C-alpha positions in Angstrom: -6.9 0.2 -3.5 -7.4 -2.5 -1.1 -4.3 -4.6 -0.7 -6.2 -7.3 1.2 -7.8 -10.2 -0.7 -11.5 -10.6 -0.4 -12.7 -12.4 2.7 -14.5 -14.9 0.5 -14.0 -16.0 -3.1 -17.4 -16.9 -4.7 -17.4 -20.2 -6.6 -19.2 -20.9 -9.9 -21.9 -22.6 -7.9 -22.5 -19.6 -5.6 -20.7 -21.2 -2.7 -17.5 -19.8 -1.4 -14.2 -21.5 -2.4 -13.1 -23.4 0.7 -10.0 -25.4 -0.3 -7.1 -24.1 1.7 -4.6 -24.6 -1.2 -6.9 -22.7 -3.6 -7.4 -19.9 -1.1 -3.6 -19.7 -0.6 -3.0 -19.4 -4.4 -5.8 -16.9 -4.8 -4.4 -14.7 -2.0 -0.9 -14.9 -3.5 -2.2 -14.0 -7.0 -4.2 -11.1 -5.5 -1.1 -9.7 -3.7 1.0 -10.1 -6.8 -1.5 -8.4 -9.1 -2.0 -5.6 -6.6 1.7 -4.9 -6.5 2.2 -5.0 -10.3 -0.8 -2.7 -10.9 0.4 -0.3 -8.2 3.9 -0.2 -9.7 2.6 0.4 -13.2 0.3 3.1 -11.9 3.1 4.9 -10.0 5.5 4.6 -13.0 2.9 6.1 -15.3 2.3 9.1 -13.0 6.0 9.7 -12.6 6.3 9.7 -16.4 3.6 12.3 -16.7 0.5 10.3 -17.6 -2.7 11.8 -16.4 -4.0 9.9 -13.3 -7.6 9.6 -14.5 -6.4 8.4 -17.9 -4.2 5.8 -16.3 -7.0 4.5 -14.1 -9.2 4.2 -17.2 -6.4 2.4 -19.0 -6.0 -0.1 -16.1 -9.8 -0.6 -15.9 -9.8 -1.3 -19.7 -7.0 -3.8 -19.2 -9.0 -5.7 -16.6 -12.3 -5.4 -18.6 -10.4 -6.9 -21.6 -9.3 -10.1 -19.8 -10.4 -13.2 -21.7 -12.0 -16.2 -20.2 -9.7 -19.3 -20.7 
């Protein structure tokens, strides 16, 4: 898993997001999400969950995110 945020964040209009504050929040959210997912993944493996199954479960979680 890449712990680095994307080099650009594509906007709705196809142009990259360029506002510094937005980029800061996006980078912070990316780091936070990466850490939470990594922790959950490691915990599951330590508790005996199959690695491939846990990856599938996490993918399903992301795929199930609702648009606000």
